[in-house]
Backbone bond lengths (Angstrom), bond angles and torsions (degrees), N, CA, C in turn:
res aa  C-N    CA-C-N  psi(-1)  N-CA   C-N-CA  omega(-1)  CA-C   N-CA-C  phi
1 M - - - 1.379 - - 1.552 108.89 -
2 A 1.318 113.89 142.54 1.467 117.55 -172.42 1.581 109.92 -78.89
3 Q 1.242 112.35 144.65 1.561 120.18 -172.69 1.519 103.50 -77.19
4 N 1.371 119.77 127.38 1.461 124.41 176.67 1.390 116.47 -92.52
5 R 1.349 120.87 7.58 1.503 127.76 -178.18 1.504 107.98 -131.00
6 V 1.272 115.37 144.97 1.558 124.17 171.61 1.435 107.40 -119.78
7 P 1.333 119.38 118.67 1.477 121.91 177.17 1.511 108.01 -72.59
8 I 1.343 111.76 143.56 1.461 120.82 177.98 1.564 107.33 -127.98
9 T 1.275 118.13 157.21 1.488 121.67 177.45 1.566 105.56 -117.40
10 L 1.317 115.38 132.79 1.484 117.55 172.86 1.588 106.12 -125.08
11 S 1.260 113.23 148.32 1.496 120.78 172.16 1.523 108.75 -112.69
12 I 1.269 116.90 123.82 1.436 122.56 178.74 1.640 109.13 -132.37
13 P 1.278 120.50 159.67 1.362 119.92 170.13 1.430 114.25 -62.41
14 P 1.389 114.31 149.30 1.568 122.55 177.51 1.375 115.23 -41.00
15 D 1.424 112.49 -53.66 1.491 120.72 -172.87 1.586 107.60 -61.22
16 L 1.276 112.71 -42.69 1.548 113.36 -178.90 1.494 109.30 -68.29
17 A 1.215 120.66 -37.99 1.402 122.22 175.74 1.497 116.06 -64.35
18 R 1.379 116.71 -33.73 1.553 116.54 170.71 1.523 110.00 -66.38
19 Q 1.343 118.80 -40.05 1.354 121.31 -174.99 1.510 110.53 -65.71
20 F 1.364 113.48 -41.68 1.506 121.47 179.75 1.577 112.02 -62.05
21 T 1.332 113.70 -38.09 1.415 120.59 -174.44 1.644 103.89 -72.88
22 K 1.277 118.32 -44.47 1.497 123.60 -178.12 1.511 106.23 -64.92
23 L 1.464 118.86 -41.66 1.360 116.19 -179.56 1.569 113.75 -65.05
24 A 1.306 115.19 -33.24 1.481 120.90 -178.07 1.526 106.43 -71.34
25 K 1.344 125.14 -34.57 1.333 123.66 175.67 1.565 113.77 -72.06
26 E 1.401 111.37 -39.24 1.510 113.01 173.61 1.565 116.61 -63.01
27 E 1.320 115.23 -26.49 1.403 122.34 177.37 1.475 115.54 -86.87
28 S 1.365 115.45 -9.80 1.498 123.65 -171.84 1.473 112.31 58.42
29 K 1.299 113.22 45.24 1.515 119.33 175.74 1.516 112.96 -129.06
30 N 1.257 115.94 156.43 1.426 119.01 173.99 1.534 105.22 -77.88
31 K 1.437 116.48 165.88 1.463 116.30 176.75 1.455 118.38 -59.17
32 S 1.313 113.71 -35.48 1.568 115.42 180.00 1.493 110.62 -69.45
33 Q 1.381 116.51 -38.97 1.519 113.57 171.65 1.456 117.89 -66.05
34 L 1.234 119.17 -32.70 1.442 120.55 174.49 1.414 114.01 -70.78
35 F 1.269 119.60 -41.18 1.482 122.50 175.84 1.421 113.54 -64.61
36 R 1.430 124.70 -36.93 1.391 127.50 175.02 1.489 109.04 -64.76
37 D 1.333 115.23 -43.92 1.483 116.63 -178.14 1.602 111.25 -66.83
38 M 1.323 117.08 -38.13 1.360 119.85 176.85 1.560 112.67 -67.38
39 F 1.221 114.41 -34.82 1.597 122.61 -178.15 1.593 103.63 -69.66
40 R 1.253 119.47 -47.84 1.418 117.62 174.98 1.493 118.77 -62.62
41 A 1.295 117.48 -37.55 1.403 119.74 171.97 1.497 113.68 -60.83
42 F 1.344 113.59 -44.27 1.524 121.52 175.12 1.578 111.46 -57.12
43 Q 1.273 113.84 -40.87 1.512 115.34 174.98 1.411 113.19 -62.73
44 R 1.383 114.97 -49.97 1.512 115.18 177.46 1.560 114.59 -53.71
45 L 1.352 113.39 -44.57 1.429 115.06 177.42 1.546 115.78 -61.73
46 R 1.260 116.60 -36.82 1.545 122.31 172.44 1.487 108.64 -62.44
47 Q 1.220 116.38 -47.46 1.626 117.10 178.96 1.533 113.23 -60.53
48 E 1.311 113.50 -37.35 1.517 116.41 -177.91 1.524 106.07 -72.94
49 R 1.315 117.55 -37.18 1.490 119.92 -177.00 1.521 107.40 -68.21
50 E 1.258 121.22 -38.08 1.537 129.43 178.72 1.530 105.18 -64.56
51 F 1.299 116.25 -48.38 1.478 118.02 179.09 1.609 113.44 -59.61
52 F 1.311 112.63 -43.31 1.514 117.05 179.32 1.500 111.17 -62.67
53 E 1.298 116.61 -44.98 1.438 124.99 176.53 1.424 111.95 -56.10
54 L 1.421 123.15 -47.66 1.290 123.25 176.29 1.564 114.91 -68.37
55 Q 1.272 116.71 -31.06 1.416 121.19 177.00 1.576 110.09 -65.88
56 R 1.388 113.38 -43.09 1.536 117.19 178.12 1.555 107.92 -65.68
57 Y 1.277 116.77 -43.73 1.551 118.23 177.01 1.488 112.80 -55.77
58 G 1.356 114.48 -49.38 1.455 119.08 174.26 1.501 120.28 -54.94
59 A 1.360 110.00 -41.07 1.580 117.33 177.17 1.446 108.19 -71.40
60 E 1.353 122.83 -33.98 1.426 123.23 177.41 1.556 110.88 -69.72
61 Q 1.222 122.11 -36.67 1.436 125.55 -179.18 1.583 107.04 -71.13
62 A 1.346 114.03 -41.74 1.476 116.29 -177.25 1.493 108.43 -64.43
63 R 1.434 121.68 -43.61 1.440 123.12 179.24 1.559 108.16 -61.95
64 K 1.252 122.75 -38.30 1.506 126.71 177.96 1.538 110.35 -58.94
65 K 1.325 115.42 -36.93 1.432 119.04 -175.84 1.520 112.57 -95.92
66 K 1.331 115.27 4.74 1.523 125.91 -177.84 1.448 110.36 60.66
67 V 1.343 119.06 41.74 1.448 125.22 174.84 1.573 103.35 -100.02
68 L 1.301 115.67 95.18 1.457 116.50 -169.38 1.525 114.94 -115.71
69 T 1.358 114.97 -13.47 1.521 117.29 -176.69 1.478 102.67 -130.33
70 E 1.491 112.40 172.85 1.496 118.08 173.68 1.464 110.61 -70.92
71 A 1.309 120.90 -23.67 1.469 123.00 179.74 1.533 108.54 -72.49
72 D 1.367 118.73 -36.98 1.460 126.95 169.73 1.597 112.04 -48.94
73 V 1.276 110.29 -50.03 1.462 122.58 -176.68 1.512 110.34 -66.07
74 E 1.382 118.82 -43.87 1.374 124.44 178.99 1.581 112.28 -65.19
75 K 1.352 113.80 -39.90 1.481 115.94 172.48 1.556 114.48 -52.30
76 I 1.371 112.22 -48.27 1.381 115.43 -176.93 1.579 111.82 -70.50
77 V 1.379 114.99 -38.62 1.469 114.18 -179.98 1.543 110.48 -63.16
78 F 1.298 118.20 -46.42 1.384 122.34 -168.34 1.674 113.45 -93.83
79 K 1.363 108.36 8.17 1.471 115.64 -175.52 1.532 111.08 -56.10
80 D 1.334 119.13 -59.32 1.416 119.41 179.54 1.509 120.53 -93.23
81 R 1.349 121.70 19.86 1.360 124.02 -179.90 1.521 110.44 -93.28
């Protein structure tokens, strides 16, 4: 049977290791489960940050082109139709 887990090694300061172990116990998870959950949460935060950065960029470009209302967008979309 193929292994569905890959072990990794991390080096962290002793105080952080103690906090991590304590948090795992408080969450009733083993360290691997806690790390996976933390990693997924971090990925979600990065995706949200990227979304908001793209949203800000789009809003900035729209302002530069004087596209300020939904009607302005519709004019552009239906212009050549």
